[in-house]
Structure formats: structure tokens, C-alpha cells
All heavy atoms as a GROMACS GRO file, in nm:
protein
  633
    1MET      N    1  11.628   9.417  12.618
    1MET     CA    2  11.586   9.309  12.531
    1MET      C    3  11.706   9.237  12.469
    1MET      O    4  11.693   9.125  12.425
    1MET     CB    5  11.495   9.364  12.422
    1MET     CG    6  11.365   9.287  12.413
    1MET     SD    7  11.247   9.357  12.303
    1MET     CE    8  11.265   9.247  12.167
    2ASP      N    9  11.819   9.305  12.466
    2ASP     CA   10  11.936   9.244  12.403
    2ASP      C   11  11.995   9.131  12.487
    2ASP      O   12  12.082   9.058  12.440
    2ASP     CB   13  12.042   9.348  12.373
    2ASP     CG   14  12.089   9.422  12.496
    2ASP    OD1   15  12.019   9.418  12.598
    2ASP    OD2   16  12.196   9.485  12.489
    3THR      N   17  11.946   9.112  12.609
    3THR     CA   18  11.994   9.002  12.692
    3THR      C   19  11.906   8.877  12.678
    3THR      O   20  11.941   8.772  12.731
    3THR     CB   21  12.000   9.043  12.840
    3THR    OG1   22  11.871   9.083  12.882
    3THR    CG2   23  12.099   9.156  12.860
    4LEU      N   24  11.795   8.890  12.608
    4LEU     CA   25  11.706   8.775  12.586
    4LEU      C   26  11.766   8.682  12.481
    4LEU      O   27  11.841   8.725  12.394
    4LEU     CB   28  11.569   8.821  12.539
    4LEU     CG   29  11.489   8.908  12.635
    4LEU    CD1   30  11.361   8.955  12.568
    4LEU    CD2   31  11.457   8.833  12.762
    5SER      N   32  11.730   8.557  12.488
    5SER     CA   33  11.778   8.462  12.387
    5SER      C   34  11.715   8.495  12.252
    5SER      O   35  11.605   8.552  12.246
    5SER     CB   36  11.743   8.319  12.428
    5SER     OG   37  11.604   8.299  12.418
    6SER      N   38  11.782   8.459  12.145
    6SER     CA   39  11.730   8.489  12.011
    6SER      C   40  11.598   8.415  11.985
    6SER      O   41  11.513   8.465  11.912
    6SER     CB   42  11.833   8.455  11.904
    6SER     OG   43  11.864   8.318  11.907
    7GLU      N   44  11.582   8.298  12.044
    7GLU     CA   45  11.456   8.224  12.028
    7GLU      C   46  11.339   8.298  12.090
    7GLU      O   47  11.230   8.302  12.034
    7GLU     CB   48  11.467   8.084  12.091
    7GLU     CG   49  11.562   7.991  12.021
    7GLU     CD   50  11.708   8.010  12.066
    7GLU    OE1   51  11.731   8.086  12.163
    7GLU    OE2   52  11.794   7.950  12.003
    8LEU      N   53  11.361   8.357  12.207
    8LEU     CA   54  11.255   8.433  12.273
    8LEU      C   55  11.224   8.561  12.197
    8LEU      O   56  11.107   8.597  12.180
    8LEU     CB   57  11.295   8.465  12.417
    8LEU     CG   58  11.189   8.530  12.505
    8LEU    CD1   59  11.060   8.448  12.506
    8LEU    CD2   60  11.240   8.549  12.645
    9VAL      N   61  11.325   8.629  12.148
    9VAL     CA   62  11.304   8.750  12.067
    9VAL      C   63  11.228   8.714  11.940
    9VAL      O   64  11.138   8.786  11.898
    9VAL     CB   65  11.439   8.819  12.035
    9VAL    CG1   66  11.419   8.935  11.940
    9VAL    CG2   67  11.507   8.866  12.162
   10ASP      N   68  11.263   8.601  11.880
   10ASP     CA   69  11.194   8.553  11.760
   10ASP      C   70  11.046   8.528  11.789
   10ASP      O   71  10.960   8.566  11.710
   10ASP     CB   72  11.261   8.425  11.710
   10ASP     CG   73  11.214   8.385  11.573
   10ASP    OD1   74  11.219   8.469  11.481
   10ASP    OD2   75  11.172   8.269  11.558
   11LEU      N   76  11.016   8.470  11.902
   11LEU     CA   77  10.877   8.447  11.942
   11LEU      C   78  10.804   8.579  11.964
   11LEU      O   79  10.689   8.596  11.920
   11LEU     CB   80  10.871   8.362  12.069
   11LEU     CG   81  10.732   8.333  12.125
   11LEU    CD1   82  10.652   8.250  12.026
   11LEU    CD2   83  10.742   8.263  12.258
   12LEU      N   84  10.868   8.675  12.028
   12LEU     CA   85  10.806   8.805  12.050
   12LEU      C   86  10.773   8.874  11.917
   12LEU      O   87  10.670   8.940  11.905
   12LEU     CB   88  10.897   8.894  12.134
   12LEU     CG   89  10.913   8.855  12.280
   12LEU    CD1   90  11.021   8.939  12.346
   12LEU    CD2   91  10.782   8.869  12.354
   13CYS      N   92  10.860   8.858  11.819
   13CYS     CA   93  10.838   8.920  11.688
   13CYS      C   94  10.710   8.871  11.621
   13CYS      O   95  10.648   8.943  11.544
   13CYS     CB   96  10.955   8.893  11.595
   13CYS     SG   97  11.098   8.994  11.630
   14SER      N   98  10.669   8.750  11.651
   14SER     CA   99  10.549   8.696  11.588
   14SER      C  100  10.424   8.772  11.633
   14SER      O  101  10.319   8.760  11.571
   14SER     CB  102  10.536   8.547  11.616
   14SER     OG  103  10.517   8.524  11.754
   15TYR      N  104  10.434   8.850  11.741
   15TYR     CA  105  10.320   8.928  11.790
   15TYR      C  106  10.324   9.074  11.745
   15TYR      O  107  10.228   9.148  11.769
   15TYR     CB  108  10.315   8.922  11.944
   15TYR     CG  109  10.286   8.785  11.996
   15TYR    CD1  110  10.388   8.702  12.041
   15TYR    CD2  111  10.155   8.735  11.997
   15TYR    CE1  112  10.361   8.575  12.088
   15TYR    CE2  113  10.128   8.608  12.044
   15TYR     CZ  114  10.232   8.529  12.090
   15TYR     OH  115  10.204   8.403  12.136
   16PHE      N  116  10.431   9.116  11.680
   16PHE     CA  117  10.444   9.256  11.638
   16PHE      C  118  10.365   9.282  11.510
   16PHE      O  119  10.355   9.197  11.423
   16PHE     CB  120  10.590   9.291  11.610
   16PHE     CG  121  10.679   9.297  11.730
   16PHE    CD1  122  10.816   9.307  11.714
   16PHE    CD2  123  10.630   9.293  11.858
   16PHE    CE1  124  10.901   9.313  11.823
   16PHE    CE2  125  10.713   9.299  11.969
   16PHE     CZ  126  10.849   9.309  11.951
   17SER      N  127  10.312   9.403  11.498
   17SER     CA  128  10.250   9.447  11.372
   17SER      C  129  10.362   9.483  11.274
   17SER      O  130  10.479   9.497  11.315
   17SER     CB  131  10.162   9.569  11.397
   17SER     OG  132  10.242   9.678  11.440
   18ASN      N  133  10.329   9.499  11.147
   18ASN     CA  134  10.432   9.534  11.048
   18ASN      C  135  10.502   9.666  11.081
   18ASN      O  136  10.625   9.672  11.073
   18ASN     CB  137  10.374   9.537  10.907
   18ASN     CG  138  10.370   9.400  10.844
   18ASN    OD1  139  10.417   9.302  10.902
   18ASN    ND2  140  10.315   9.392  10.726
   19PRO      N  141  10.430   9.772  11.119
   19PRO     CA  142  10.502   9.895  11.156
   19PRO      C  143  10.596   9.875  11.276
   19PRO      O  144  10.706   9.930  11.279
   19PRO     CB  145  10.390   9.994  11.190
   19PRO     CG  146  10.271   9.945  11.114
   19PRO     CD  147  10.285   9.795  11.113
   20SER      N  148  10.554   9.794  11.372
   20SER     CA  149  10.640   9.767  11.487
   20SER      C  150  10.762   9.685  11.446
   20SER      O  151  10.873   9.708  11.497
   20SER     CB  152  10.562   9.692  11.595
   20SER     OG  153  10.460   9.772  11.647
   21LEU      N  154  10.744   9.590  11.355
   21LEU     CA  155  10.858   9.511  11.306
   21LEU      C  156  10.959   9.599  11.234
   21LEU      O  157  11.080   9.581  11.249
   21LEU     CB  158  10.810   9.401  11.212
   21LEU     CG  159  10.764   9.271  11.276
   21LEU    CD1  160  10.700   9.180  11.171
   21LEU    CD2  161  10.879   9.200  11.344
   22LYS      N  162  10.910   9.695  11.158
   22LYS     CA  163  11.000   9.786  11.087
   22LYS      C  164  11.083   9.866  11.185
   22LYS      O  165  11.204   9.882  11.168
   22LYS     CB  166  10.921   9.878  10.994
   22LYS     CG  167  10.860   9.806  10.876
   22LYS     CD  168  10.773   9.899  10.794
   22LYS     CE  169  10.704   9.824  10.683
   22LYS     NZ  170  10.614   9.913  10.605
   23SER      N  171  11.021   9.917  11.289
   23SER     CA  172  11.093   9.993  11.392
   23SER      C  173  11.190   9.902  11.467
   23SER      O  174  11.304   9.941  11.496
   23SER     CB  175  10.995  10.055  11.491
   23SER     OG  176  10.912  10.146  11.428
   24PHE      N  177  11.146   9.783  11.498
   24PHE     CA  178  11.228   9.685  11.569
   24PHE      C  179  11.355   9.654  11.490
   24PHE      O  180  11.465   9.649  11.546
   24PHE     CB  181  11.145   9.559  11.593
   24PHE     CG  182  11.220   9.445  11.655
   24PHE    CD1  183  11.250   9.445  11.790
   24PHE    CD2  184  11.258   9.336  11.578
   24PHE    CE1  185  11.319   9.340  11.847
   24PHE    CE2  186  11.326   9.230  11.634
   24PHE     CZ  187  11.356   9.232  11.770
   25ARG      N  188  11.341   9.636  11.360
   25ARG     CA  189  11.456   9.603  11.275
   25ARG      C  190  11.559   9.715  11.272
   25ARG      O  191  11.677   9.690  11.256
   25ARG     CB  192  11.410   9.576  11.131
   25ARG     CG  193  11.340   9.444  11.114
   25ARG     CD  194  11.314   9.413  10.968
   25ARG     NE  195  11.440   9.388  10.902
   25ARG     CZ  196  11.474   9.438  10.784
   25ARG    NH1  197  11.392   9.516  10.717
   25ARG    NH2  198  11.590   9.410  10.731
   26ARG      N  199  11.515   9.838  11.287
   26ARG     CA  200  11.607   9.951  11.282
   26ARG      C  201  11.685   9.971  11.412
   26ARG      O  202  11.775  10.054  11.418
   26ARG     CB  203  11.533  10.080  11.247
   26ARG     CG  204  11.488  10.086  11.102
   26ARG     CD  205  11.438  10.223  11.065
   26ARG     NE  206  11.319  10.261  11.138
   26ARG     CZ  207  11.195  10.245  11.095
   26ARG    NH1  208  11.173  10.191  10.978
   26ARG    NH2  209  11.093  10.284  11.168
   27SER      N  210  11.650   9.897  11.516
   27SER     CA  211  11.714   9.920  11.646
   27SER      C  212  11.857   9.865  11.655
   27SER      O  213  11.940   9.924  11.719
   27SER     CB  214  11.628   9.865  11.758
   27SER     OG  215  11.612   9.726  11.747
   28CYS      N  216  11.884   9.751  11.593
   28CYS     CA  217  12.021   9.698  11.590
   28CYS      C  218  12.031   9.587  11.486
   28CYS      O  219  11.930   9.536  11.439
   28CYS     CB  220  12.066   9.650  11.728
   28CYS     SG  221  12.001   9.490  11.778
   29LYS      N  222  12.154   9.549  11.453
   29LYS     CA  223  12.176   9.450  11.346
   29LYS      C  224  12.120   9.313  11.382
   29LYS      O  225  12.061   9.247  11.296
   29LYS     CB  226  12.326   9.439  11.316
   29LYS     CG  227  12.355   9.344  11.202
   29LYS     CD  228  12.487   9.372  11.139
   29LYS     CE  229  12.521   9.274  11.031
   29LYS     NZ  230  12.429   9.269  10.922
   30VAL      N  231  12.135   9.270  11.505
   30VAL     CA  232  12.083   9.139  11.545
   30VAL      C  233  11.931   9.137  11.532
   30VAL      O  234  11.873   9.042  11.479
   30VAL     CB  235  12.125   9.105  11.690
   30VAL    CG1  236  12.057   8.978  11.738
   30VAL    CG2  237  12.276   9.090  11.699
   31PHE      N  238  11.866   9.244  11.577
   31PHE     CA  239  11.720   9.251  11.566
   31PHE      C  240  11.677   9.265  11.420
   31PHE      O  241  11.569   9.221  11.382
   31PHE     CB  242  11.665   9.366  11.649
   31PHE     CG  243  11.678   9.347  11.798
   31PHE    CD1  244  11.663   9.453  11.884
   31PHE    CD2  245  11.707   9.223  11.854
   31PHE    CE1  246  11.674   9.436  12.022
   31PHE    CE2  247  11.719   9.204  11.990
   31PHE     CZ  248  11.702   9.312  12.075
   32ALA      N  249  11.760   9.328  11.339
   32ALA     CA  250  11.729   9.342  11.196
   32ALA      C  251  11.719   9.204  11.131
   32ALA      O  252  11.627   9.178  11.053
   32ALA     CB  253  11.834   9.426  11.126
   33ASP      N  254  11.812   9.116  11.164
   33ASP     CA  255  11.811   8.981  11.106
   33ASP      C  256  11.690   8.900  11.154
   33ASP      O  257  11.626   8.831  11.076
   33ASP     CB  258  11.940   8.907  11.141
   33ASP     CG  259  12.062   8.970  11.076
   33ASP    OD1  260  12.045   9.041  10.975
   33ASP    OD2  261  12.173   8.946  11.125
   34ILE      N  262  11.660   8.912  11.283
   34ILE     CA  263  11.546   8.837  11.338
   34ILE      C  264  11.414   8.893  11.284
   34ILE      O  265  11.327   8.818  11.240
   34ILE     CB  266  11.547   8.841  11.492
   34ILE    CG1  267  11.669   8.766  11.547
   34ILE    CG2  268  11.419   8.782  11.549
   34ILE    CD1  269  11.691   8.784  11.696
   35GLY      N  270  11.401   9.025  11.284
   35GLY     CA  271  11.277   9.087  11.236
   35GLY      C  272  11.253   9.067  11.088
   35GLY      O  273  11.138   9.059  11.043
   36GLU      N  274  11.361   9.057  11.011
   36GLU     CA  275  11.348   9.037  10.866
   36GLU      C  276  11.273   8.908  10.833
   36GLU      O  277  11.193   8.904  10.741
   36GLU     CB  278  11.486   9.035  10.801
   36GLU     CG  279  11.484   9.018  10.652
   36GLU     CD  280  11.624   9.016  10.596
   36GLU    OE1  281  11.680   9.125  10.578
   36GLU    OE2  282  11.676   8.906  10.572
   37ARG      N  283  11.299   8.805  10.910
   37ARG     CA  284  11.232   8.676  10.885
   37ARG      C  285  11.081   8.689  10.901
   37ARG      O  286  11.005   8.621  10.832
   37ARG     CB  287  11.287   8.570  10.980
   37ARG     CG  288  11.429   8.531  10.953
   37ARG     CD  289  11.467   8.406  11.030
   37ARG     NE  290  11.460   8.422  11.173
   37ARG     CZ  291  11.564   8.442  11.253
   37ARG    NH1  292  11.685   8.451  11.200
   37ARG    NH2  293  11.549   8.454  11.382
   38HIS      N  294  11.037   8.773  10.992
   38HIS     CA  295  10.893   8.791  11.014
   38HIS      C  296  10.833   8.891  10.917
   38HIS      O  297  10.722   8.871  10.867
   38HIS     CB  298  10.867   8.836  11.158
   38HIS     CG  299  10.897   8.731  11.258
   38HIS    ND1  300  10.806   8.635  11.293
   38HIS    CD2  301  11.010   8.703  11.329
   38HIS    CE1  302  10.860   8.554  11.382
   38HIS    NE2  303  10.984   8.593  11.405
   39LEU      N  304  10.904   8.998  10.890
   39LEU     CA  305  10.852   9.104  10.804
   39LEU      C  306  10.838   9.057  10.659
   39LEU      O  307  10.742   9.093  10.591
   39LEU     CB  308  10.943   9.226  10.812
   39LEU     CG  309  10.892   9.354  10.747
   39LEU    CD1  310  10.760   9.398  10.810
   39LEU    CD2  311  10.995   9.463  10.759
   40PHE      N  312  10.930   8.977  10.614
   40PHE     CA  313  10.929   8.933  10.474
   40PHE      C  314  10.891   8.786  10.460
   40PHE      O  315  10.930   8.720  10.365
   40PHE     CB  316  11.066   8.958  10.410
   40PHE     CG  317  11.100   9.104  10.402
   40PHE    CD1  318  11.192   9.159  10.488
   40PHE    CD2  319  11.037   9.185  10.310
   40PHE    CE1  320  11.224   9.294  10.482
   40PHE    CE2  321  11.067   9.320  10.303
   40PHE     CZ  322  11.160   9.374  10.388
   41LYS      N  323  10.814   8.736  10.552
   41LYS     CA  324  10.770   8.596  10.546
   41LYS      C  325  10.657   8.582  10.444
   41LYS      O  326  10.552   8.644  10.457
   41LYS     CB  327  10.720   8.553  10.684
   41LYS     CG  328  10.674   8.410  10.690
   41LYS     CD  329  10.624   8.376  10.828
   41LYS     CE  330  10.572   8.234  10.830
   41LYS     NZ  331  10.514   8.202  10.959
   42ASP      N  332  10.680   8.505  10.340
   42ASP     CA  333  10.581   8.478  10.236
   42ASP      C  334  10.516   8.606  10.183
   42ASP      O  335  10.395   8.614  10.168
   42ASP     CB  336  10.471   8.384  10.288
   42ASP     CG  337  10.525   8.248  10.325
   42ASP    OD1  338  10.626   8.208  10.265
   42ASP    OD2  339  10.468   8.184  10.414
   43PHE      N  340  10.597   8.706  10.152
   43PHE     CA  341  10.538   8.831  10.109
   43PHE      C  342  10.512   8.832   9.959
   43PHE      O  343  10.566   8.755   9.883
   43PHE     CB  344  10.623   8.951  10.154
   43PHE     CG  345  10.747   8.976  10.074
   43PHE    CD1  346  10.749   9.075   9.978
   43PHE    CD2  347  10.862   8.905  10.097
   43PHE    CE1  348  10.863   9.100   9.906
   43PHE    CE2  349  10.977   8.928  10.025
   43PHE     CZ  350  10.978   9.026   9.929
   44GLU      N  351  10.425   8.923   9.920
   44GLU     CA  352  10.381   8.936   9.781
   44GLU      C  353  10.428   9.072   9.729
   44GLU      O  354  10.419   9.172   9.800
   44GLU     CB  355  10.228   8.929   9.775
   44GLU     CG  356  10.171   8.949   9.638
   44GLU     CD  357  10.019   8.942   9.638
   44GLU    OE1  358   9.961   8.883   9.731
   44GLU    OE2  359   9.959   8.996   9.545
   45PHE      N  360  10.477   9.074   9.607
   45PHE     CA  361  10.519   9.199   9.544
   45PHE      C  362  10.423   9.229   9.430
   45PHE      O  363  10.404   9.146   9.342
   45PHE     CB  364  10.662   9.186   9.490
   45PHE     CG  365  10.718   9.314   9.435
   45PHE    CD1  366  10.773   9.408   9.519
   45PHE    CD2  367  10.714   9.340   9.299
   45PHE    CE1  368  10.824   9.526   9.468
   45PHE    CE2  369  10.764   9.456   9.248
   45PHE     CZ  370  10.820   9.550   9.332
   46ARG      N  371  10.361   9.345   9.435
   46ARG     CA  372  10.268   9.386   9.329
   46ARG      C  373  10.343   9.477   9.232
   46ARG      O  374  10.387   9.584   9.269
   46ARG     CB  375  10.148   9.457   9.390
   46ARG     CG  376  10.062   9.361   9.467
   46ARG     CD  377   9.926   9.424   9.498
   46ARG     NE  378   9.838   9.323   9.552
   46ARG     CZ  379   9.812   9.310   9.681
   46ARG    NH1  380   9.864   9.392   9.768
   46ARG    NH2  381   9.730   9.215   9.722
   47LEU      N  382  10.354   9.430   9.111
   47LEU     CA  383  10.428   9.503   9.008
   47LEU      C  384  10.330   9.579   8.919
   47LEU      O  385  10.244   9.519   8.856
   47LEU     CB  386  10.511   9.404   8.925
   47LEU     CG  387  10.594   9.462   8.813
   47LEU    CD1  388  10.701   9.557   8.869
   47LEU    CD2  389  10.661   9.351   8.734
   48THR      N  390  10.345   9.708   8.918
   48THR     CA  391  10.267   9.792   8.827
   48THR      C  392  10.362   9.839   8.718
   48THR      O  393  10.483   9.848   8.740
   48THR     CB  394  10.205   9.912   8.900
   48THR    OG1  395  10.310   9.983   8.968
   48THR    CG2  396  10.102   9.868   9.001
   49PRO      N  397  10.309   9.869   8.600
   49PRO     CA  398  10.398   9.907   8.489
   49PRO      C  399  10.460  10.046   8.510
   49PRO      O  400  10.404  10.147   8.472
   49PRO     CB  401  10.307   9.904   8.367
   49PRO     CG  402  10.169   9.908   8.419
   49PRO     CD  403  10.171   9.859   8.559
   50SER      N  404  10.575  10.048   8.577
   50SER     CA  405  10.650  10.172   8.593
   50SER      C  406  10.797  10.137   8.612
   50SER      O  407  10.832  10.029   8.660
   50SER     CB  408  10.599  10.253   8.712
   50SER     OG  409  10.638  10.194   8.834
   51HIS      N  410  10.882  10.229   8.576
   51HIS     CA  411  11.026  10.206   8.589
   51HIS      C  412  11.067  10.194   8.735
   51HIS      O  413  11.155  10.115   8.769
   51HIS     CB  414  11.106  10.319   8.522
   51HIS     CG  415  11.090  10.322   8.375
   51HIS    ND1  416  11.145  10.226   8.293
   51HIS    CD2  417  11.025  10.407   8.293
   51HIS    CE1  418  11.115  10.252   8.167
   51HIS    NE2  419  11.042  10.362   8.164
   52HIS      N  420  11.000  10.271   8.820
   52HIS     CA  421  11.034  10.268   8.963
   52HIS      C  422  11.005  10.130   9.024
   52HIS      O  423  11.086  10.078   9.100
   52HIS     CB  424  10.956  10.377   9.038
   52HIS     CG  425  10.981  10.377   9.185
   52HIS    ND1  426  11.103  10.413   9.239
   52HIS    CD2  427  10.902  10.345   9.289
   52HIS    CE1  428  11.097  10.402   9.370
   52HIS    NE2  429  10.976  10.362   9.404
   53ARG      N  430  10.890  10.072   8.991
   53ARG     CA  431  10.856   9.941   9.047
   53ARG      C  432  10.947   9.831   8.991
   53ARG      O  433  10.982   9.737   9.062
   53ARG     CB  434  10.709   9.905   9.020
   53ARG     CG  435  10.610   9.992   9.096
   53ARG     CD  436  10.627   9.979   9.246
   53ARG     NE  437  10.565   9.856   9.294
   53ARG     CZ  438  10.577   9.811   9.417
   53ARG    NH1  439  10.648   9.877   9.505
   53ARG    NH2  440  10.519   9.699   9.454
   54LEU      N  441  10.987   9.842   8.866
   54LEU     CA  442  11.082   9.746   8.810
   54LEU      C  443  11.216   9.756   8.882
   54LEU      O  444  11.280   9.654   8.910
   54LEU     CB  445  11.101   9.768   8.660
   54LEU     CG  446  10.986   9.722   8.572
   54LEU    CD1  447  11.009   9.767   8.428
   54LEU    CD2  448  10.972   9.571   8.578
   55TYR      N  449  11.257   9.877   8.914
   55TYR     CA  450  11.381   9.897   8.989
   55TYR      C  451  11.368   9.835   9.128
   55TYR      O  452  11.461   9.768   9.175
   55TYR     CB  453  11.412  10.046   8.999
   55TYR     CG  454  11.531  10.075   9.087
   55TYR    CD1  455  11.661  10.051   9.042
   55TYR    CD2  456  11.514  10.124   9.215
   55TYR    CE1  457  11.770  10.076   9.123
   55TYR    CE2  458  11.623  10.149   9.298
   55TYR     CZ  459  11.750  10.125   9.251
   55TYR     OH  460  11.857  10.150   9.332
   56GLN      N  461  11.254   9.853   9.194
   56GLN     CA  462  11.233   9.794   9.326
   56GLN      C  463  11.238   9.642   9.320
   56GLN      O  464  11.298   9.577   9.407
   56GLN     CB  465  11.100   9.839   9.385
   56GLN     CG  466  11.099   9.983   9.429
   56GLN     CD  467  10.963  10.025   9.481
   56GLN    OE1  468  10.859   9.976   9.438
   56GLN    NE2  469  10.964  10.118   9.575
   57LEU      N  470  11.178   9.583   9.216
   57LEU     CA  471  11.184   9.438   9.200
   57LEU      C  472  11.327   9.392   9.178
   57LEU      O  473  11.370   9.291   9.233
   57LEU     CB  474  11.094   9.394   9.083
   57LEU     CG  475  11.093   9.246   9.053
   57LEU    CD1  476  11.044   9.165   9.173
   57LEU    CD2  477  11.006   9.217   8.931
   58GLU      N  478  11.402   9.467   9.100
   58GLU     CA  479  11.542   9.433   9.077
   58GLU      C  480  11.621   9.435   9.209
   58GLU      O  481  11.702   9.346   9.235
   58GLU     CB  482  11.603   9.532   8.978
   58GLU     CG  483  11.748   9.507   8.948
   58GLU     CD  484  11.807   9.612   8.854
   58GLU    OE1  485  11.740   9.712   8.825
   58GLU    OE2  486  11.921   9.592   8.812
   59GLN      N  487  11.596   9.534   9.292
   59GLN     CA  488  11.664   9.544   9.421
   59GLN      C  489  11.625   9.428   9.513
   59GLN      O  490  11.710   9.374   9.584
   59GLN     CB  491  11.631   9.678   9.489
   59GLN     CG  492  11.686   9.798   9.414
   59GLN     CD  493  11.836   9.792   9.400
   59GLN    OE1  494  11.908   9.780   9.499
   59GLN    NE2  495  11.885   9.799   9.277
   60LEU      N  496  11.498   9.390   9.514
   60LEU     CA  497  11.453   9.276   9.594
   60LEU      C  498  11.521   9.147   9.547
   60LEU      O  499  11.565   9.067   9.628
   60LEU     CB  500  11.302   9.259   9.586
   60LEU     CG  501  11.217   9.352   9.670
   60LEU    CD1  502  11.070   9.331   9.638
   60LEU    CD2  503  11.242   9.328   9.817
   61ALA      N  504  11.525   9.128   9.416
   61ALA     CA  505  11.585   9.006   9.361
   61ALA      C  506  11.734   8.998   9.392
   61ALA      O  507  11.789   8.888   9.407
   61ALA     CB  508  11.563   9.001   9.211
   62ALA      N  509  11.800   9.112   9.408
   62ALA     CA  510  11.943   9.113   9.437
   62ALA      C  511  11.973   9.094   9.586
   62ALA      O  512  12.086   9.067   9.623
   62ALA     CB  513  12.004   9.244   9.389
   63HIS      N  514  11.873   9.106   9.670
   63HIS     CA  515  11.893   9.094   9.815
   63HIS      C  516  11.890   8.947   9.851
   63HIS      O  517  11.788   8.880   9.844
   63HIS     CB  518  11.784   9.170   9.889
   63HIS     CG  519  11.818   9.203  10.029
   63HIS    ND1  520  11.819   9.109  10.129
   63HIS    CD2  521  11.855   9.319  10.085
   63HIS    CE1  522  11.854   9.167  10.241
   63HIS    NE2  523  11.876   9.296  10.218
   64SER      N  524  12.004   8.895   9.895
   64SER     CA  525  12.019   8.751   9.915
   64SER      C  526  11.933   8.692  10.025
   64SER      O  527  11.897   8.575  10.021
   64SER     CB  528  12.166   8.717   9.942
   64SER     OG  529  12.208   8.781  10.062
   65SER      N  530  11.894   8.770  10.125
   65SER     CA  531  11.812   8.713  10.232
   65SER      C  532  11.663   8.739  10.214
   65SER      O  533  11.580   8.667  10.268
   65SER     CB  534  11.858   8.765  10.369
   65SER     OG  535  11.842   8.904  10.376
   66ILE      N  536  11.626   8.841  10.136
   66ILE     CA  537  11.485   8.872  10.115
   66ILE      C  538  11.429   8.799   9.992
   66ILE      O  539  11.317   8.751   9.994
   66ILE     CB  540  11.462   9.023  10.104
   66ILE    CG1  541  11.498   9.092  10.236
   66ILE    CG2  542  11.318   9.055  10.068
   66ILE    CD1  543  11.490   9.242  10.232
   67ALA      N  544  11.506   8.790   9.887
   67ALA     CA  545  11.458   8.730   9.762
   67ALA      C  546  11.399   8.590   9.779
   67ALA      O  547  11.294   8.560   9.722
   67ALA     CB  548  11.570   8.729   9.658
   68PRO      N  549  11.459   8.502   9.859
   68PRO     CA  550  11.400   8.368   9.874
   68PRO      C  551  11.264   8.369   9.945
   68PRO      O  552  11.190   8.272   9.936
   68PRO     CB  553  11.503   8.292   9.958
   68PRO     CG  554  11.628   8.368   9.949
   68PRO     CD  555  11.589   8.510   9.924
   69ARG      N  556  11.232   8.478  10.013
   69ARG     CA  557  11.105   8.484  10.086
   69ARG      C  558  10.990   8.535  10.000
   69ARG      O  559  10.876   8.534  10.042
   69ARG     CB  560  11.121   8.573  10.208
   69ARG     CG  561  11.212   8.513  10.312
   69ARG     CD  562  11.216   8.601  10.436
   69ARG     NE  563  11.289   8.534  10.542
   69ARG     CZ  564  11.420   8.544  10.561
   69ARG    NH1  565  11.492   8.618  10.480
   69ARG    NH2  566  11.478   8.481  10.660
   70LEU      N  567  11.018   8.582   9.880
   70LEU     CA  568  10.914   8.631   9.788
   70LEU      C  569  10.835   8.512   9.737
   70LEU      O  570  10.889   8.424   9.670
   70LEU     CB  571  10.976   8.709   9.672
   70LEU     CG  572  10.881   8.764   9.568
   70LEU    CD1  573  10.786   8.865   9.632
   70LEU    CD2  574  10.957   8.829   9.455
   71ARG      N  575  10.709   8.505   9.771
   71ARG     CA  576  10.626   8.390   9.734
   71ARG      C  577  10.531   8.418   9.619
   71ARG      O  578  10.484   8.328   9.554
   71ARG     CB  579  10.544   8.345   9.854
   71ARG     CG  580  10.627   8.294   9.968
   71ARG     CD  581  10.694   8.162   9.928
   71ARG     NE  582  10.782   8.119  10.035
   71ARG     CZ  583  10.909   8.090  10.019
   71ARG    NH1  584  10.965   8.098   9.902
   71ARG    NH2  585  10.983   8.052  10.121
   72CYS      N  586  10.502   8.545   9.595
   72CYS     CA  587  10.405   8.576   9.491
   72CYS      C  588  10.442   8.708   9.424
   72CYS      O  589  10.471   8.806   9.491
   72CYS     CB  590  10.265   8.584   9.552
   72CYS     SG  591  10.137   8.616   9.431
   73LEU      N  592  10.440   8.708   9.293
   73LEU     CA  593  10.462   8.829   9.215
   73LEU      C  594  10.335   8.853   9.134
   73LEU      O  595  10.296   8.769   9.052
   73LEU     CB  596  10.583   8.812   9.124
   73LEU     CG  597  10.615   8.927   9.030
   73LEU    CD1  598  10.649   9.052   9.109
   73LEU    CD2  599  10.731   8.889   8.940
   74THR      N  600  10.271   8.965   9.158
   74THR     CA  601  10.146   8.997   9.090
   74THR      C  602  10.169   9.113   8.996
   74THR      O  603  10.222   9.217   9.036
   74THR     CB  604  10.037   9.036   9.193
   74THR    OG1  605  10.024   8.932   9.287
   74THR    CG2  606   9.904   9.061   9.125
   75TYR      N  607  10.129   9.097   8.870
   75TYR     CA  608  10.140   9.205   8.773
   75TYR      C  609  10.005   9.272   8.762
   75TYR      O  610   9.904   9.208   8.730
   75TYR     CB  611  10.185   9.151   8.637
   75TYR     CG  612  10.201   9.259   8.534
   75TYR    CD1  613  10.312   9.342   8.538
   75TYR    CD2  614  10.104   9.283   8.439
   75TYR    CE1  615  10.328   9.443   8.445
   75TYR    CE2  616  10.118   9.384   8.347
   75TYR     CZ  617  10.230   9.464   8.349
   75TYR     OH  618  10.244   9.566   8.259
   76GLU      N  619  10.001   9.400   8.791
   76GLU     CA  620   9.878   9.477   8.782
   76GLU      C  621   9.890   9.579   8.669
   76GLU      O  622   9.983   9.656   8.665
   76GLU     CB  623   9.851   9.549   8.914
   76GLU     CG  624   9.831   9.454   9.029
   76GLU     CD  625   9.813   9.526   9.162
   76GLU    OE1  626   9.834   9.648   9.169
   76GLU    OE2  627   9.777   9.458   9.259
   77SER      N  628   9.795   9.577   8.579
   77SER     CA  629   9.799   9.673   8.469
   77SER      C  630   9.690   9.776   8.483
   77SER      O  631   9.603   9.767   8.565
   77SER     CB  632   9.785   9.603   8.336
   77SER     OG  633   9.664   9.532   8.330
   0.00000   0.00000   0.00000
């Protein structure tokens, strides 16, 4: 698959399920970048009142390529 063009790999990613995208991203750095665009496309973060979830939100906000893809933040009490 590493000989395919990035456009074709990007198209193939649109057919993967989330668990498959996660595995795909772990296979190599190039696939990680391509898969990230699909896995974190318009994603929603559900924040529950806990220190762990606040830490996770902080980590997401600090990630320069994932943070711009966060489209919705939901606070659940």
C-alpha cells in the first residue's frame, strides 16, 4: 500500500471504520497523517466533570493538528 498515491490512500480511508482507521494510523507515519484527517474529522468531545477528562481536553487543545478538527464540545453533568 505504500506504493499507492496519497490521494488514493486518502480515498480508501473514507471507507474504513474507526477501529480500522486507528490500526491504519499505527502502521507508519505517512498513514498516521492521512488517517488522522479521517479519524478526527468534525469530532465531538464529551466533557464530564473529572480531572482525567479535563486533562484529556488539555492534551487535545495542545495538539496542533487535531485541535482545529474539534467541532463540538459537550459538557455532561
